DSSP file (Angstrom, degrees, kcal/mol; ACC not computed):
  #  RESIDUE AA STRUCTURE BP1 BP2  ACC     N-H-->O    O-->H-N    N-H-->O    O-->H-N    TCO  KAPPA ALPHA  PHI   PSI    X-CA   Y-CA   Z-CA
    1    1 A M              0   0    0      0, 0.0    95,-3.3     0, 0.0     2,-0.5   0.000 360.0 360.0 360.0 137.4    0.0    0.0    0.0
    2    2 A K  E     +A   95   0A   0     23,-0.3    25,-2.7    93,-0.2     2,-0.3  -0.957 360.0 147.2-124.2 111.8    1.2    3.5   -0.8
    3    3 A K  E     -Ab  94  27A   0     91,-2.7    91,-3.7    -2,-0.5     2,-0.4  -0.991  29.3-159.2-145.7 149.5   -0.7    6.2    1.0
    4    4 A V  E     -Ab  93  28A   0     23,-2.6    25,-2.6    -2,-0.3     2,-0.5  -0.999   7.8-153.3-132.5 133.9   -0.1    9.6    2.5
    5    5 A Y  E     +Ab  92  29A   0     87,-2.6    87,-2.3    -2,-0.4     2,-0.3  -0.911  38.7 142.6-101.8 126.6   -2.2   11.4    5.1
    6    6 A Y  E     - b   0  30A   0     23,-2.2    25,-2.9    -2,-0.5     2,-0.5  -0.859  51.4-105.9-152.3 179.9   -1.9   15.1    4.8
    7    7 A L    >   -     0   0    0     -2,-0.3     3,-1.8    23,-0.2     6,-0.2  -0.987  18.1-151.2-121.7 121.1   -3.6   18.5    5.0
    8    8 A S  T 3  S+     0   0    0     -2,-0.5    -1,-0.1     1,-0.3     6,-0.1   0.747  97.9  54.5 -66.2 -22.2   -4.5   20.1    1.6
    9    9 A T  T 3  S+     0   0    0     -3,-0.0     2,-0.7     4,-0.0    -1,-0.3   0.457  85.4 103.5 -88.4  -0.3   -4.3   23.6    3.2
   10   10 A C    <>  -     0   0    0     -3,-1.8     4,-2.0     1,-0.2     5,-0.1  -0.734  55.2-163.0 -90.2 115.8   -0.7   22.9    4.5
   11   11 A D  H  > S+     0   0    0     -2,-0.7     4,-2.6     1,-0.2     5,-0.2   0.846  91.5  57.5 -64.5 -33.4    2.0   24.6    2.5
   12   12 A T  H  > S+     0   0    0      2,-0.2     4,-2.4     1,-0.2    -1,-0.2   0.916 106.0  49.2 -63.9 -42.5    4.6   22.4    4.0
   13   13 A C  H  > S+     0   0    0      2,-0.2     4,-2.5    -6,-0.2    -2,-0.2   0.928 111.6  49.5 -61.0 -44.7    2.7   19.3    2.7
   14   14 A K  H  X S+     0   0    0     -4,-2.0     4,-2.1     1,-0.2    -2,-0.2   0.922 111.0  49.5 -60.1 -44.9    2.5   20.8   -0.7
   15   15 A R  H  X S+     0   0    0     -4,-2.6     4,-2.7     1,-0.2    -1,-0.2   0.914 111.1  49.3 -61.3 -43.2    6.2   21.6   -0.8
   16   16 A I  H  X S+     0   0    0     -4,-2.4     4,-2.8     2,-0.2     5,-0.2   0.908 107.7  53.9 -64.7 -42.0    7.1   18.1    0.3
   17   17 A F  H  X>S+     0   0    0     -4,-2.5     5,-2.1     1,-0.2     4,-0.6   0.915 113.0  44.2 -57.9 -42.9    4.8   16.6   -2.4
   18   18 A N  H ><5S+     0   0    0     -4,-2.1     3,-0.6     3,-0.2    -2,-0.2   0.917 113.4  51.0 -66.2 -43.1    6.7   18.6   -5.0
   19   19 A E  H 3<5S+     0   0    0     -4,-2.7    -2,-0.2     1,-0.2    -1,-0.2   0.885 115.1  40.4 -63.9 -40.4   10.1   17.8   -3.5
   20   20 A V  H 3<5S-     0   0    0     -4,-2.8    -1,-0.2    -5,-0.1    -2,-0.2   0.497 105.8-127.5 -87.9  -2.3    9.5   14.1   -3.5
   21   21 A N  T <<5 -     0   0    0     -3,-0.6    -3,-0.2    -4,-0.6    -4,-0.1   0.978  29.3-137.6  53.7  61.4    7.8   14.2   -6.9
   22   22 A L      < -     0   0    0     -5,-2.1    -1,-0.2    -6,-0.1    -5,-0.0  -0.283  14.3-134.3 -58.6 117.5    4.8   12.3   -5.5
   23   23 A P    >   -     0   0    0      0, 0.0     3,-1.6     0, 0.0    -1,-0.1  -0.314  16.3-117.3 -71.9 157.1    3.7    9.6   -8.0
   24   24 A E  T 3  S+     0   0    0      1,-0.3    -2,-0.1     3,-0.0     0, 0.0   0.714 109.2  73.7 -63.3 -21.3    0.0    9.1   -8.9
   25   25 A T  T 3  S+     0   0    0      2,-0.1     2,-0.6   -22,-0.0   -23,-0.3   0.618  77.8  89.2 -71.6 -11.5    0.3    5.6   -7.5
   26   26 A V  S <  S-     0   0    0     -3,-1.6     2,-0.3   -25,-0.1   -23,-0.2  -0.789  78.5-135.9 -90.0 121.4    0.3    7.1   -4.0
   27   27 A T  E     -b    3   0A   0    -25,-2.7   -23,-2.6    -2,-0.6     2,-0.4  -0.607  18.5-150.1 -75.9 131.1   -3.2    7.5   -2.6
   28   28 A K  E     -b    4   0A   0     -2,-0.3     2,-0.5   -25,-0.2   -23,-0.2  -0.877  11.1-168.7-106.9 135.4   -3.7   10.8   -0.8
   29   29 A Q  E     -b    5   0A   0    -25,-2.6   -23,-2.2    -2,-0.4     2,-0.8  -0.952  14.2-148.4-124.4 112.5   -6.1   11.4    2.1
   30   30 A D  E >>  -b    6   0A   0     -2,-0.5     4,-2.6   -25,-0.2     3,-0.6  -0.693  10.3-156.2 -77.2 111.0   -6.8   14.9    3.1
   31   31 A I  T 34 S+     0   0    0    -25,-2.9     5,-0.3    -2,-0.8    -1,-0.2   0.610  87.1  60.1 -71.8 -10.9   -7.4   14.5    6.8
   32   32 A K  T 34 S+     0   0    0    -26,-0.4    -1,-0.2     3,-0.1     3,-0.2   0.874 117.2  28.8 -80.7 -38.4   -9.5   17.6    7.1
   33   33 A T  T <4 S+     0   0    0     -3,-0.6     2,-0.4     1,-0.3    -2,-0.2   0.716 131.8  36.5 -94.2 -23.4  -12.1   16.4    4.6
   34   34 A E  S  < S-     0   0    0     -4,-2.6    -1,-0.3     3,-0.0     3,-0.1  -0.835  89.1-141.9-131.7  94.7  -11.8   12.7    5.3
   35   35 A A        -     0   0    0     -2,-0.4     2,-0.2    -3,-0.2    -3,-0.1  -0.100  23.4-101.7 -58.5 150.0  -11.1   12.1    8.9
   36   36 A I        -     0   0    0     -5,-0.3     2,-0.2    45,-0.2    -1,-0.1  -0.521  37.9-136.7 -69.6 135.4   -8.7    9.4   10.1
   37   37 A T     >  -     0   0    0     -2,-0.2     4,-2.3     1,-0.1     5,-0.2  -0.519  20.5-112.2 -89.3 163.2  -10.5    6.3   11.2
   38   38 A A  H  > S+     0   0    0      1,-0.2     4,-2.1     2,-0.2     5,-0.1   0.872 120.1  53.0 -60.6 -37.1   -9.5    4.3   14.3
   39   39 A L  H  > S+     0   0    0      2,-0.2     4,-2.1     1,-0.2    -1,-0.2   0.911 108.0  48.9 -66.2 -42.9   -8.5    1.5   12.1
   40   40 A Q  H  > S+     0   0    0      1,-0.2     4,-2.2     2,-0.2    -2,-0.2   0.912 112.0  49.1 -62.7 -41.9   -6.2    3.7   10.0
   41   41 A L  H  X S+     0   0    0     -4,-2.3     4,-2.6     1,-0.2    -1,-0.2   0.882 108.4  53.8 -65.3 -37.1   -4.6    5.1   13.1
   42   42 A K  H  X S+     0   0    0     -4,-2.1     4,-2.4     2,-0.2    -1,-0.2   0.895 107.3  51.4 -63.7 -40.0   -4.1    1.6   14.4
   43   43 A E  H  X S+     0   0    0     -4,-2.1     4,-1.2     2,-0.2    -2,-0.2   0.926 110.7  48.1 -60.8 -45.3   -2.3    0.7   11.1
   44   44 A M  H  X S+     0   0    0     -4,-2.2     4,-2.5     1,-0.2     3,-0.5   0.919 111.5  50.9 -60.6 -43.8    0.0    3.8   11.6
   45   45 A Y  H  X S+     0   0    0     -4,-2.6     4,-3.2     1,-0.2    -1,-0.2   0.892 103.9  57.4 -61.1 -41.1    0.6    2.7   15.2
   46   46 A S  H  < S+     0   0    0     -4,-2.4    -1,-0.2     1,-0.2    -2,-0.2   0.809 115.1  38.0 -63.7 -28.0    1.5   -0.8   14.2
   47   47 A L  H  < S+     0   0    0     -4,-1.2    52,-0.2    -3,-0.5    -1,-0.2   0.808 123.3  39.4 -89.1 -33.3    4.3    0.6   11.9
   48   48 A S  H  < S-     0   0    0     -4,-2.5    -2,-0.2    -5,-0.2    -3,-0.2   0.789  92.2-139.2 -89.7 -28.7    5.4    3.5   14.2
   49   49 A G  S  < S+     0   0    0     -4,-3.2     2,-0.3    -5,-0.3    -4,-0.1   0.363  74.4  52.8  86.5  -6.8    5.3    1.7   17.5
   50   50 A S        -     0   0    0     -6,-0.2     4,-0.4    -5,-0.1    -2,-0.0  -0.972  63.3-144.1-159.8 145.8    3.8    4.7   19.4
   51   51 A Y  S >> S+     0   0    0     -2,-0.3     3,-0.8     1,-0.2     4,-0.6   0.798 102.9  64.4 -75.1 -29.7    1.0    7.2   19.2
   52   52 A E  G >4 S+     0   0    0      1,-0.3     3,-1.1     2,-0.2    -1,-0.2   0.879  96.2  56.4 -62.4 -36.4    3.3    9.9   20.5
   53   53 A S  G 34 S+     0   0    0      1,-0.3    -1,-0.3    -8,-0.1    -2,-0.2   0.752 109.0  47.8 -66.8 -22.0    5.5    9.7   17.4
   54   54 A L  G <4 S+     0   0    0     -3,-0.8    35,-3.3    -4,-0.4     2,-0.3   0.510  95.4  98.1 -90.6  -7.1    2.3   10.4   15.3
   55   55 A F  B <<  -D   88   0B   0     -3,-1.1     2,-0.7    -4,-0.6    33,-0.2  -0.656  67.4-139.6 -92.9 135.2    1.3   13.3   17.5
   56   56 A S    >   -     0   0    0     31,-2.8     3,-0.8    -2,-0.3     6,-0.1  -0.829  14.4-174.7 -95.9 115.4    2.1   16.9   16.6
   57   57 A K  T 3  S+     0   0    0     -2,-0.7    -1,-0.1     1,-0.2    11,-0.1   0.382  82.6  68.5 -85.9   4.4    3.1   19.0   19.6
   58   58 A R  T 3  S+     0   0    0     28,-0.1    -1,-0.2    29,-0.1    29,-0.1   0.438  70.7 119.8 -98.9  -1.7    3.1   22.0   17.3
   59   59 A A    X>  -     0   0    0     -3,-0.8     4,-1.2     1,-0.1     3,-0.7  -0.366  69.7-130.0 -63.7 140.8   -0.6   22.0   16.8
   60   60 A Q  H 3> S+     0   0    0      1,-0.3     4,-2.9     2,-0.2     3,-0.2   0.869 108.7  58.1 -61.1 -35.9   -2.3   25.2   18.0
   61   61 A L  H 3> S+     0   0    0      1,-0.2     4,-2.4     2,-0.2    -1,-0.3   0.824  98.5  60.9 -63.6 -29.4   -4.8   23.2   20.1
   62   62 A Y  H <4>S+     0   0    0     -3,-0.7     5,-2.3     2,-0.2     6,-0.5   0.922 111.9  38.0 -61.0 -43.9   -1.8   21.6   21.9
   63   63 A K  H ><5S+     0   0    0     -4,-1.2     3,-1.3    -3,-0.2    -2,-0.2   0.920 115.0  53.2 -73.1 -45.2   -0.8   25.1   23.1
   64   64 A Q  H 3<5S+     0   0    0     -4,-2.9    -2,-0.2     1,-0.3    -1,-0.2   0.865 113.2  43.2 -60.4 -37.4   -4.4   26.4   23.7
   65   65 A R  T 3<5S-     0   0    0     -4,-2.4    -1,-0.3    -5,-0.2    -2,-0.2   0.421 106.7-127.3 -89.3   1.9   -5.2   23.4   25.9
   66   66 A D  T X 5 +     0   0    0     -3,-1.3     3,-1.0    -4,-0.1    -3,-0.2   0.892  51.1 158.8  54.0  43.6   -1.9   23.6   27.7
   67   67 A L  G > < +     0   0    0     -5,-2.3     3,-1.9     1,-0.2     5,-0.2   0.737  58.8  72.1 -71.2 -22.6   -1.3   19.9   27.0
   68   68 A K  G 3  S+     0   0    0     -6,-0.5    -1,-0.2     1,-0.3     4,-0.1   0.771  96.2  53.0 -65.3 -22.5    2.5   20.2   27.5
   69   69 A N  G <  S+     0   0    0     -3,-1.0     2,-0.3     2,-0.1    -1,-0.3   0.272  97.2  84.6 -95.3  11.4    1.9   20.6   31.2
   70   70 A Q  S <  S-     0   0    0     -3,-1.9     2,-1.4     2,-0.0    -4,-0.0  -0.844  85.5-118.4-110.6 151.8   -0.2   17.4   31.4
   71   71 A N        -     0   0    0     -2,-0.3     2,-0.3     0, 0.0    -3,-0.1  -0.686  39.9-165.9 -89.4  88.4    1.1   13.9   31.8
   72   72 A L        -     0   0    0     -2,-1.4     2,-0.2    -5,-0.2    -5,-0.0  -0.576   3.7-159.4 -83.7 136.0   -0.2   12.4   28.5
   73   73 A E     >  -     0   0    0     -2,-0.3     4,-2.1     1,-0.1     3,-0.4  -0.544  38.0 -94.5-102.3 171.6   -0.1    8.6   28.0
   74   74 A E  H  > S+     0   0    0      1,-0.2     4,-2.4     2,-0.2     5,-0.2   0.891 126.6  53.9 -53.2 -43.3   -0.2    6.7   24.7
   75   75 A E  H  > S+     0   0    0      1,-0.2     4,-2.5     2,-0.2    -1,-0.2   0.864 106.7  52.3 -62.5 -36.0   -4.0    6.4   25.0
   76   76 A D  H  > S+     0   0    0     -3,-0.4     4,-2.6     2,-0.2    -1,-0.2   0.926 109.2  48.7 -65.2 -45.3   -4.3   10.2   25.3
   77   77 A F  H  X S+     0   0    0     -4,-2.1     4,-2.3     1,-0.2    -2,-0.2   0.927 112.2  49.8 -59.7 -44.6   -2.3   10.7   22.2
   78   78 A K  H  X S+     0   0    0     -4,-2.4     4,-2.1     1,-0.2    -2,-0.2   0.945 112.9  45.5 -58.3 -51.0   -4.4    8.2   20.3
   79   79 A N  H  X S+     0   0    0     -4,-2.5     4,-1.8     1,-0.2    -1,-0.2   0.865 111.8  51.6 -64.7 -37.6   -7.7    9.9   21.5
   80   80 A L  H  X S+     0   0    0     -4,-2.6     4,-2.3     2,-0.2     7,-0.3   0.908 109.0  50.3 -66.3 -41.5   -6.5   13.4   20.7
   81   81 A I  H  < S+     0   0    0     -4,-2.3    -2,-0.2     1,-0.2   -45,-0.2   0.912 113.7  45.6 -62.5 -41.9   -5.4   12.4   17.2
   82   82 A L  H  < S+     0   0    0     -4,-2.1    -1,-0.2    -5,-0.2    -2,-0.2   0.810 111.6  54.3 -70.5 -28.5   -8.8   10.8   16.6
   83   83 A E  H  < S+     0   0    0     -4,-1.8     2,-0.4     1,-0.2    -2,-0.2   0.911 122.5  12.8 -72.1 -43.1  -10.6   13.9   18.1
   84   84 A H    ><  -     0   0    0     -4,-2.3     3,-1.9    -5,-0.1    -1,-0.2  -0.987  62.6-139.6-145.0 130.2   -9.0   16.5   15.9
   85   85 A Y  G >  S+     0   0    0     -2,-0.4     3,-1.8     1,-0.3    -1,-0.1   0.752  96.1  70.9 -59.5 -27.7   -7.0   16.2   12.7
   86   86 A T  G 3  S+     0   0    0      1,-0.3    -1,-0.3   -55,-0.1     4,-0.1   0.690  86.0  68.8 -67.7 -14.2   -4.5   18.9   13.6
   87   87 A F  G <  S+     0   0    0     -3,-1.9   -31,-2.8    -7,-0.3     2,-0.5   0.595  77.7  96.8 -79.6  -8.6   -3.0   16.6   16.2
   88   88 A L  B <  S-D   55   0B   0     -3,-1.8     2,-0.6   -33,-0.2   -33,-0.2  -0.691  81.7-124.9 -81.7 129.5   -1.5   14.3   13.5
   89   89 A N        -     0   0    0    -35,-3.3    13,-0.5    -2,-0.5    -2,-0.1  -0.638  52.0-100.9 -71.6 115.2    2.1   15.0   12.7
   90   90 A R  S    S+     0   0    0     -2,-0.6   -84,-0.1    11,-0.2    13,-0.1  -0.664  84.3  21.3-111.5 158.2    1.9   15.6    9.0
   91   91 A P        -     0   0    0      0, 0.0    11,-2.1     0, 0.0     2,-0.6   0.735  64.0-170.0 -76.6 162.5    2.4   14.3    6.4
   92   92 A V  E     -AC   5 101A   0    -87,-2.3   -87,-2.6     9,-0.2     2,-0.5  -0.962   5.4-164.5-116.7 113.2    2.4   10.6    7.2
   93   93 A F  E     -AC   4 100A   0      7,-2.9     7,-2.5    -2,-0.6     2,-0.6  -0.849   6.3-169.4 -97.2 128.8    3.6    8.4    4.3
   94   94 A M  E     +AC   3  99A   0    -91,-3.7   -91,-2.7    -2,-0.5     2,-0.6  -0.946  15.3 174.8-116.5 108.1    2.8    4.7    4.5
   95   95 A L  E >   -AC   2  98A   0      3,-2.5     3,-1.2    -2,-0.6   -93,-0.2  -0.908  61.5 -40.8-125.3 104.7    4.7    3.0    1.8
   96   96 A E  T 3  S-     0   0    0    -95,-3.3    -1,-0.1    -2,-0.6   -94,-0.1   0.900 125.1 -34.4  47.9  55.9    4.8   -0.7    1.4
   97   97 A G  T 3  S+     0   0    0    -96,-0.3     2,-0.3     1,-0.3    -1,-0.3   0.511 120.3 101.2  82.6   4.3    5.0   -1.6    5.1
   98   98 A E  E <   -C   95   0A   0     -3,-1.2    -3,-2.5     2,-0.0     2,-0.4  -0.912  56.6-149.4-119.5 151.1    7.1    1.4    6.1
   99   99 A I  E     -C   94   0A   0     -2,-0.3     2,-0.4   -52,-0.2    -5,-0.2  -0.956   8.7-170.7-122.8 140.4    6.0    4.6    7.7
  100  100 A F  E     -C   93   0A   0     -7,-2.5    -7,-2.9    -2,-0.4     2,-0.5  -0.987  14.5-164.9-129.7 118.5    7.5    8.1    7.4
  101  101 A I  E     -C   92   0A   0     -2,-0.4     3,-0.3    -9,-0.2    -9,-0.2  -0.896  40.7  -8.6-115.6 129.3    6.2   10.7    9.8
  102  102 A G  S    S-     0   0    0    -11,-2.1    -9,-0.1   -13,-0.5   -46,-0.0  -0.296  79.6 -73.8  92.9-170.2    6.5   14.5    9.7
  103  103 A N        +     0   0    0    -13,-0.1    -1,-0.2    -2,-0.1   -11,-0.0   0.094  68.3 137.6-122.8  21.1    8.4   17.0    7.6
  104  104 A S     >  -     0   0    0     -3,-0.3     4,-2.5     1,-0.1     5,-0.2  -0.322  64.4-115.9 -66.8 154.9   12.0   16.8    8.8
  105  105 A K  H  > S+     0   0    0      1,-0.2     4,-2.4     2,-0.2     5,-0.2   0.891 117.1  53.5 -56.7 -41.7   14.7   16.9    6.1
  106  106 A K  H  > S+     0   0    0      2,-0.2     4,-2.1     1,-0.2    -1,-0.2   0.906 109.8  47.1 -61.2 -43.9   15.7   13.4    7.1
  107  107 A T  H  > S+     0   0    0      2,-0.2     4,-2.4     1,-0.2    -2,-0.2   0.925 111.7  49.7 -64.9 -45.8   12.2   12.1    6.7
  108  108 A V  H  X S+     0   0    0     -4,-2.5     4,-2.4     1,-0.2    -2,-0.2   0.900 111.1  50.1 -61.8 -41.6   11.7   13.8    3.3
  109  109 A T  H  X S+     0   0    0     -4,-2.4     4,-2.5    -5,-0.2    -1,-0.2   0.907 110.3  50.3 -62.6 -42.1   15.0   12.4    2.0
  110  110 A A  H  X S+     0   0    0     -4,-2.1     4,-2.4     2,-0.2    -2,-0.2   0.891 110.3  49.7 -64.3 -40.4   13.9    8.9    3.2
  111  111 A V  H  X S+     0   0    0     -4,-2.4     4,-2.6     2,-0.2     5,-0.2   0.930 111.0  49.7 -62.9 -46.3   10.6    9.2    1.4
  112  112 A K  H  X S+     0   0    0     -4,-2.4     4,-2.6     1,-0.2     5,-0.2   0.934 112.0  48.1 -57.3 -47.7   12.3   10.4   -1.8
  113  113 A Q  H  X S+     0   0    0     -4,-2.5     4,-1.8     1,-0.2    -1,-0.2   0.902 112.7  48.5 -60.8 -43.4   14.7    7.5   -1.6
  114  114 A H  H  < S+     0   0    0     -4,-2.4    -1,-0.2     1,-0.2    -2,-0.2   0.900 116.4  42.4 -66.5 -40.3   11.9    5.0   -1.0
  115  115 A L  H  < S+     0   0    0     -4,-2.6    -2,-0.2     1,-0.2    -1,-0.2   0.852 131.6  20.0 -75.5 -35.1    9.8    6.3   -3.9
  116  116 A H  H  <        0   0    0     -4,-2.6    -2,-0.2    -5,-0.2    -3,-0.2   0.307 360.0 360.0-123.7   8.0   12.5    6.7   -6.5
  117  117 A G     <        0   0    0     -4,-1.8    -4,-0.2    -5,-0.2    -3,-0.1   0.512 360.0 360.0  72.3 360.0   15.4    4.5   -5.4
C-alpha cells in the first residue's frame, strides 16, 4: 500500500509533495475532509510503535489546551489524534509496510529514496 495522510491547506505538505515528486500511485487522504479512522490510526501505530510519534506538539490546540503541562499517555495521544486532525504530525507516508512521519529533512529524504530509489 502506498498512502499519504496530509492536509491540503498545509503549504509544507504541498512543498514536500513537489520535492519528493509524488507519483500518482500514492493514494492521498486529506485528513480535514476525510477524517482518520480508528483502524487507519491503528495501522499507523503498528508501523510506528507509538501514538506519541504520530502526535504533533506544534498543533495550536496543543498550546491552547496547555497539554504540554499534562502527563499524556499513549491512549491520550491516540484519542487526541482521533478527536482533531491537527494533532496528527503531517504528512504521514505509508509506503509498502514502512512509515515516514512528519516534515523533517531526514524524513523527506527517506521518502524520496523509497519512492525513487
